[in-house]
Each structure stands twice: as structure tokens, then as C-alpha cells.
KOLKOLKE-117539 format. One record per atom (N, C-alpha, C): residue number from 1; chain; residue in three letters; x, y, z; atom name. Coordinates in Angstrom, 1 decimal. Example, Ala and Ser with C-alpha at 12.3 -4.5 7.8 and 13.67 -1.06 7.14 Angstrom:
> 1 A ala 13.2 -5.7 7.8 N
> 1 A ala 12.3 -4.5 7.8 CA
> 1 A ala 13.2 -3.3 7.8 C
> 2 A ser 12.8 -2.2 7.1 N
> 2 A ser 13.7 -1.1 7.1 CA
> 2 A ser 12.9 0.0 7.9 C
***
This chain:
> 1 A met 5.9 2.1 6.7 N
> 1 A met 7.1 1.8 7.4 CA
> 1 A met 8.0 1.0 6.6 C
> 2 A his 7.3 -0.1 5.9 N
> 2 A his 8.3 -1.0 5.2 CA
> 2 A his 8.8 -0.2 4.0 C
> 3 A gly 8.0 0.6 3.4 N
> 3 A gly 8.6 1.4 2.1 CA
> 3 A gly 9.7 2.4 2.4 C
> 4 A val 9.6 3.0 3.6 N
> 4 A val 10.7 4.0 4.0 CA
> 4 A val 11.9 3.2 4.4 C
> 5 A gly 11.7 2.2 5.3 N
> 5 A gly 12.7 1.4 5.7 CA
> 5 A gly 13.5 0.7 4.6 C
> 6 A gly 12.8 0.3 3.6 N
> 6 A gly 13.5 -0.4 2.4 CA
> 6 A gly 14.2 0.5 1.6 C
> 7 A phe 13.5 1.7 1.3 N
> 7 A phe 14.2 2.8 0.5 CA
> 7 A phe 15.5 3.2 1.2 C
> 8 A leu 15.4 3.7 2.5 N
> 8 A leu 16.7 4.0 3.2 CA
> 8 A leu 17.8 3.0 3.2 C
> 9 A gly 17.3 1.7 3.3 N
> 9 A gly 18.2 0.6 3.4 CA
> 9 A gly 19.0 0.5 2.0 C
> 10 A met 18.3 0.6 1.0 N
> 10 A met 18.9 0.4 -0.3 CA
> 10 A met 19.8 1.7 -0.5 C
> 11 A ile 19.4 2.8 -0.1 N
> 11 A ile 20.3 4.0 -0.3 CA
> 11 A ile 21.6 3.9 0.6 C
> 12 A leu 21.4 3.4 1.8 N
> 12 A leu 22.5 3.4 2.7 CA
> 12 A leu 23.5 2.2 2.3 C
> 13 A thr 22.9 1.1 1.6 N
> 13 A thr 23.8 0.2 1.1 CA
> 13 A thr 24.7 0.7 0.1 C
> 14 A gly 24.3 1.7 -0.7 N
> 14 A gly 25.2 2.4 -1.7 CA
> 14 A gly 26.3 3.3 -1.0 C
> 15 A val 25.7 3.8 0.3 N
> 15 A val 26.8 4.6 1.1 CA
> 15 A val 27.8 3.6 1.8 C
> 16 A phe 27.4 2.7 2.4 N
> 16 A phe 28.3 1.8 3.3 CA
> 16 A phe 28.7 0.6 2.6 C
> 17 A ala 28.5 0.3 1.5 N
> 17 A ala 28.9 -1.1 0.9 CA
> 17 A ala 30.5 -1.2 1.0 C
> 18 A gly 30.9 -2.4 1.3 N
> 18 A gly 32.2 -2.6 1.5 CA
> 18 A gly 32.7 -3.8 0.4 C
> 19 A ala 33.8 -3.6 -0.2 N
> 19 A ala 34.4 -4.4 -1.2 CA
> 19 A ala 34.8 -5.8 -0.5 C
> 20 A ala 35.0 -5.9 0.8 N
> 20 A ala 35.5 -7.1 1.4 CA
> 20 A ala 34.3 -8.0 1.5 C
> 21 A val 33.0 -7.3 1.5 N
> 21 A val 31.7 -8.2 1.7 CA
> 21 A val 31.2 -8.6 0.4 C
> 22 A asn 31.1 -7.7 -0.5 N
> 22 A asn 30.4 -8.1 -1.9 CA
> 22 A asn 31.2 -7.7 -3.2 C
> 23 A gly 32.3 -7.3 -2.9 N
> 23 A gly 33.2 -7.0 -4.1 CA
> 23 A gly 33.0 -5.6 -4.6 C
> 24 A val 32.1 -4.7 -4.1 N
> 24 A val 31.9 -3.4 -4.6 CA
> 24 A val 32.0 -2.5 -3.5 C
> 25 A ser 32.6 -1.4 -3.6 N
> 25 A ser 32.7 -0.4 -2.3 CA
> 25 A ser 31.5 0.6 -2.6 C
> 26 A gly 31.2 1.3 -1.5 N
> 26 A gly 30.2 2.4 -1.6 CA
> 26 A gly 30.8 3.8 -1.6 C
> 27 A leu 29.9 4.7 -1.2 N
> 27 A leu 30.3 6.2 -1.4 CA
> 27 A leu 31.2 6.3 -0.3 C
> 28 A ile 31.3 5.8 0.8 N
> 28 A ile 32.3 6.2 1.7 CA
> 28 A ile 33.8 5.8 1.2 C
> 29 A ala 33.8 4.8 0.5 N
> 29 A ala 35.1 4.4 -0.1 CA
> 29 A ala 35.4 5.1 -1.5 C
> 30 A gly 34.5 6.1 -1.8 N
> 30 A gly 34.8 6.9 -3.0 CA
> 30 A gly 34.2 6.4 -4.2 C
> 31 A asn 33.2 5.5 -4.1 N
> 31 A asn 32.5 4.9 -5.3 CA
> 31 A asn 31.2 5.5 -5.4 C
> 32 A ile 31.0 6.6 -6.0 N
> 32 A ile 29.6 7.1 -6.2 CA
> 32 A ile 28.7 6.3 -7.2 C
> 33 A his 29.4 5.6 -8.0 N
> 33 A his 28.5 4.7 -9.0 CA
> 33 A his 27.6 3.8 -8.2 C
> 34 A gln 28.1 3.2 -7.2 N
> 34 A gln 27.2 2.3 -6.5 CA
> 34 A gln 26.0 2.9 -5.7 C
> 35 A leu 26.2 4.1 -5.2 N
> 35 A leu 25.2 5.0 -4.7 CA
> 35 A leu 24.2 5.3 -5.7 C
> 36 A asn 24.5 5.5 -7.1 N
> 36 A asn 23.6 5.8 -8.2 CA
> 36 A asn 22.8 4.5 -8.6 C
> 37 A val 23.6 3.4 -8.5 N
> 37 A val 22.9 2.0 -8.8 CA
> 37 A val 21.8 1.9 -7.8 C
> 38 A glu 22.1 2.0 -6.5 N
> 38 A glu 21.2 1.8 -5.5 CA
> 38 A glu 20.0 2.7 -5.4 C
> 39 A phe 20.2 4.0 -6.0 N
> 39 A phe 19.2 5.0 -5.9 CA
> 39 A phe 18.2 4.6 -7.2 C
> 40 A val 18.8 4.3 -8.3 N
> 40 A val 17.9 3.9 -9.5 CA
> 40 A val 17.1 2.7 -9.2 C
> 41 A ala 17.7 1.7 -8.5 N
> 41 A ala 17.0 0.5 -8.0 CA
> 41 A ala 15.9 0.8 -7.0 C
> 42 A ala 16.2 1.8 -6.1 N
> 42 A ala 15.1 2.2 -5.2 CA
> 42 A ala 13.9 2.9 -6.0 C
> 43 A leu 14.2 3.6 -6.8 N
> 43 A leu 13.2 4.4 -7.5 CA
> 43 A leu 12.4 3.4 -8.4 C
> 44 A ser 13.1 2.4 -9.0 N
> 44 A ser 12.4 1.4 -9.7 CA
> 44 A ser 11.4 0.5 -8.8 C
> 45 A ala 12.0 0.2 -7.6 N
> 45 A ala 10.9 -0.4 -6.6 CA
> 45 A ala 9.7 0.4 -6.5 C
> 46 A ile 9.9 1.7 -6.3 N
> 46 A ile 8.7 2.6 -5.9 CA
> 46 A ile 7.8 2.5 -7.1 C
> 47 A ala 8.4 2.7 -8.4 N
> 47 A ala 7.6 2.7 -9.6 CA
> 47 A ala 6.8 1.4 -9.8 C
> 48 A trp 7.5 0.2 -9.5 N
> 48 A trp 6.8 -1.1 -9.5 CA
> 48 A trp 5.8 -1.2 -8.6 C
> 49 A ala 5.9 -0.9 -7.3 N
> 49 A ala 4.8 -0.9 -6.3 CA
> 49 A ala 3.8 0.0 -6.7 C
> 50 A ala 4.0 1.3 -7.1 N
> 50 A ala 2.8 2.1 -7.4 CA
> 50 A ala 2.0 1.6 -8.6 C
> 51 A thr 2.7 1.1 -9.6 N
> 51 A thr 2.1 0.6 -10.8 CA
> 51 A thr 1.1 -0.7 -10.3 C
> 52 A gly 1.8 -1.6 -9.6 N
> 52 A gly 1.0 -2.7 -9.2 CA
> 52 A gly -0.2 -2.4 -8.4 C
> 53 A thr 0.0 -1.5 -7.4 N
> 53 A thr -1.1 -1.1 -6.7 CA
> 53 A thr -2.3 -0.3 -7.4 C
> 54 A ala -1.9 0.4 -8.3 N
> 54 A ala -2.8 1.2 -9.3 CA
> 54 A ala -3.6 0.2 -10.1 C
> 55 A leu -2.9 -0.8 -10.6 N
> 55 A leu -3.5 -1.8 -11.4 CA
> 55 A leu -4.5 -2.7 -10.6 C
> 56 A val -4.2 -3.0 -9.3 N
> 56 A val -5.0 -3.8 -8.5 CA
> 56 A val -6.3 -2.9 -8.1 C
> 57 A gly -6.1 -1.7 -7.8 N
> 57 A gly -7.1 -0.8 -7.6 CA
> 57 A gly -8.1 -0.6 -8.6 C
> 58 A trp -7.5 -0.4 -9.9 N
> 58 A trp -8.3 -0.3 -11.1 CA
> 58 A trp -9.2 -1.6 -11.3 C
> 59 A leu -8.5 -2.7 -11.2 N
> 59 A leu -9.4 -4.1 -11.4 CA
> 59 A leu -10.5 -4.2 -10.3 C
> 60 A ile -10.2 -3.8 -9.1 N
> 60 A ile -11.3 -3.8 -8.2 CA
> 60 A ile -12.5 -2.9 -8.5 C
> 61 A his -12.0 -1.7 -8.9 N
> 61 A his -13.0 -0.6 -9.3 CA
> 61 A his -13.8 -1.1 -10.4 C
> 62 A ile -13.3 -1.8 -11.5 N
> 62 A ile -14.1 -2.1 -12.6 CA
> 62 A ile -14.9 -3.5 -12.4 C
> 63 A thr -14.5 -4.3 -11.2 N
> 63 A thr -15.3 -5.5 -11.1 CA
> 63 A thr -16.2 -5.3 -10.0 C
> 64 A ile -15.8 -5.1 -8.7 N
> 64 A ile -16.8 -5.0 -7.7 CA
> 64 A ile -17.0 -3.5 -7.2 C
> 65 A gly -16.2 -2.7 -7.5 N
> 65 A gly -16.3 -1.2 -7.1 CA
> 65 A gly -15.5 -0.9 -5.8 C
> 66 A leu -15.0 0.2 -5.7 N
> 66 A leu -14.2 0.7 -4.5 CA
> 66 A leu -15.2 1.5 -3.4 C
> 67 A arg -16.3 1.8 -3.9 N
> 67 A arg -17.2 2.4 -2.8 CA
> 67 A arg -18.4 1.7 -2.5 C
> 68 A ile -19.0 1.9 -1.5 N
> 68 A ile -20.3 1.5 -1.2 CA
> 68 A ile -21.3 2.4 -1.3 C
> 69 A ser -22.6 2.3 -1.3 N
> 69 A ser -23.6 3.2 -1.6 CA
> 69 A ser -23.6 4.2 -0.4 C
> 70 A asp -24.1 5.4 -0.7 N
> 70 A asp -24.2 6.5 0.3 CA
> 70 A asp -25.1 6.1 1.5 C
> 71 A glu -26.2 5.5 1.3 N
> 71 A glu -27.0 5.0 2.3 CA
> 71 A glu -26.3 4.0 3.3 C
> 72 A leu -25.5 3.1 2.7 N
> 72 A leu -24.8 2.1 3.5 CA
> 72 A leu -23.8 2.7 4.3 C
> 73 A glu -23.0 3.8 3.6 N
> 73 A glu -22.1 4.4 4.3 CA
> 73 A glu -22.5 5.3 5.4 C
> 74 A thr -23.6 5.9 5.3 N
> 74 A thr -24.2 6.7 6.3 CA
> 74 A thr -24.6 5.8 7.4 C
> 75 A glu -25.4 4.6 7.2 N
> 75 A glu -25.8 3.7 8.1 CA
> 75 A glu -24.6 3.0 8.9 C
> 76 A gly -23.5 2.7 8.3 N
> 76 A gly -22.4 2.1 8.8 CA
> 76 A gly -22.5 0.7 8.3 C
> 77 A leu -21.1 0.2 8.1 N
> 77 A leu -21.1 -1.2 7.5 CA
> 77 A leu -21.4 -2.3 8.3 C
> 78 A asp -21.1 -1.9 9.8 N
> 78 A asp -21.5 -3.2 10.8 CA
> 78 A asp -23.0 -3.5 10.7 C
> 79 A ile -23.8 -2.5 10.7 N
> 79 A ile -25.2 -2.7 10.7 CA
> 79 A ile -25.6 -3.0 9.3 C
> 80 A gly -25.2 -2.2 8.3 N
> 80 A gly -25.7 -2.4 6.9 CA
> 80 A gly -25.4 -3.6 6.3 C
> 81 A leu -24.2 -4.2 6.6 N
> 81 A leu -23.7 -5.4 5.9 CA
> 81 A leu -23.9 -6.7 6.8 C
> 82 A his -23.6 -6.6 8.2 N
> 82 A his -23.5 -7.7 9.0 CA
> 82 A his -24.7 -7.7 10.0 C
> 83 A gly -25.6 -6.7 10.1 N
> 83 A gly -26.8 -6.7 10.8 CA
> 83 A gly -26.4 -6.7 12.3 C
> 84 A glu -25.2 -6.3 12.7 N
> 84 A glu -24.8 -6.2 14.1 CA
> 84 A glu -23.9 -5.0 14.3 C
> 85 A ser -23.7 -4.8 15.5 N
> 85 A ser -22.8 -3.6 15.8 CA
> 85 A ser -21.6 -4.1 16.7 C
> 86 A ala -20.4 -3.5 16.5 N
> 86 A ala -19.1 -3.8 17.3 CA
> 86 A ala -19.4 -3.3 18.8 C
> 87 A trp -20.2 -2.3 19.0 N
> 87 A trp -20.4 -1.8 20.3 CA
> 87 A trp -22.0 -1.8 20.7 C
> 88 A asp -22.3 -1.9 21.8 N
> 88 A asp -23.8 -1.9 22.2 CA
> 88 A asp -24.2 -0.4 22.5 C
> 89 A asn -24.8 0.2 21.5 N
> 89 A asn -25.3 1.6 21.5 CA
> 89 A asn -26.8 1.6 21.7 C
> 90 A gly -27.4 0.6 22.2 N
> 90 A gly -28.9 0.7 22.2 CA
> 90 A gly -29.5 -0.2 21.2 C
> 91 A ala -30.7 0.3 20.6 N
> 91 A ala -31.4 -0.4 19.6 CA
> 91 A ala -30.6 -0.4 18.3 C
> 92 A met -30.6 -1.5 17.6 N
> 92 A met -29.8 -1.6 16.3 CA
> 92 A met -31.0 -1.7 15.2 C
> 93 A pro -30.9 -0.9 14.3 N
> 93 A pro -31.8 -0.9 13.0 CA
> 93 A pro -31.5 -2.2 12.3 C
> 94 A glu -32.4 -2.5 11.4 N
> 94 A glu -32.4 -3.7 10.5 CA
> 94 A glu -31.3 -3.3 9.5 C
> 95 A pro -30.7 -4.3 8.9 N
> 95 A pro -29.7 -4.0 7.7 CA
> 95 A pro -30.5 -3.7 6.5 C
> 96 A ser -29.8 -2.7 5.8 N
> 96 A ser -30.5 -2.2 4.6 CA
> 96 A ser -30.1 -2.9 3.3 C
> 97 A ala -28.9 -3.6 3.4 N
> 97 A ala -28.5 -4.2 2.1 CA
> 97 A ala -27.6 -5.4 2.6 C
> 98 A ala -27.7 -6.5 1.6 N
> 98 A ala -26.9 -7.7 1.9 CA
> 98 A ala -25.5 -7.5 1.2 C
> 99 A phe -25.4 -6.7 0.2 N
> 99 A phe -24.2 -6.6 -0.6 CA
> 99 A phe -24.0 -5.0 -0.9 C
> 100 A pro -22.8 -4.6 -1.1 N
> 100 A pro -22.5 -3.2 -1.5 CA
> 100 A pro -23.2 -3.0 -2.9 C
> 101 A ala -23.5 -1.7 -3.1 N
> 101 A ala -24.2 -1.3 -4.3 CA
> 101 A ala -23.4 -1.5 -5.5 C
> 102 A asp -24.0 -1.4 -6.7 N
> 102 A asp -23.3 -1.5 -8.0 CA
> 102 A asp -22.3 -0.4 -8.0 C
> 103 A pro -21.1 -0.5 -8.7 N
> 103 A pro -20.1 0.4 -8.8 CA
> 103 A pro -20.7 1.8 -9.7 C
> 104 A leu -21.6 1.5 -10.5 N
> 104 A leu -22.0 2.7 -11.2 CA
> 104 A leu -23.4 2.8 -10.9 C
***
């Protein structure tokens, strides 16, 4: 939601910009250059966010891992990590692990 709204807002700034407000007119006033500036800025913001997200994901992957063990995934995180269930479904099995498995 925030990404789409921000992208659309940046693009529409290049369309509706008024010289009386910021000294630069937009596409409606015949200035296509400002629309191009806003489009490049929007694409740069997407690239920055994607790069940062990939970097954080990679750092998490090499330190603590992104996945849990297959056994813990099958059993469920509520039971496997916390020893409790969010819903009362009858008997609860004992937790199988205190921490997620090693990433490798």
C-alpha cells in the first residue's frame, strides 16, 4: 500500500506540479521534464528499497537463517517454540525444540 501510494504520488507530482507552489510546472502546464525527473526518482526509490530488503534478507539468512526445521514447521511454531497453542484444540504435544534449527 505505501509503495504503490508513494510511487503514484511521485508520478502525479510530475503531472500536477504548479510553478506557483514550488517554482516548477508539471506535465499539465507542458513541462514533461518534471514528469521524467519524478519517474526517475520513483524508480530510484524502488531500487533502493529492493536493495535494502535483499541485503537485510541475506544478512538474516547467513546469521540465523530464514527457515525453521521441517519438523518444527510441521508441528507448528506455537507448540514447537512456545509450548502452547493459540487455540484450544484438545491435548497439546510437548515442544520439540527451544530454538530454530541451524540454517545449514
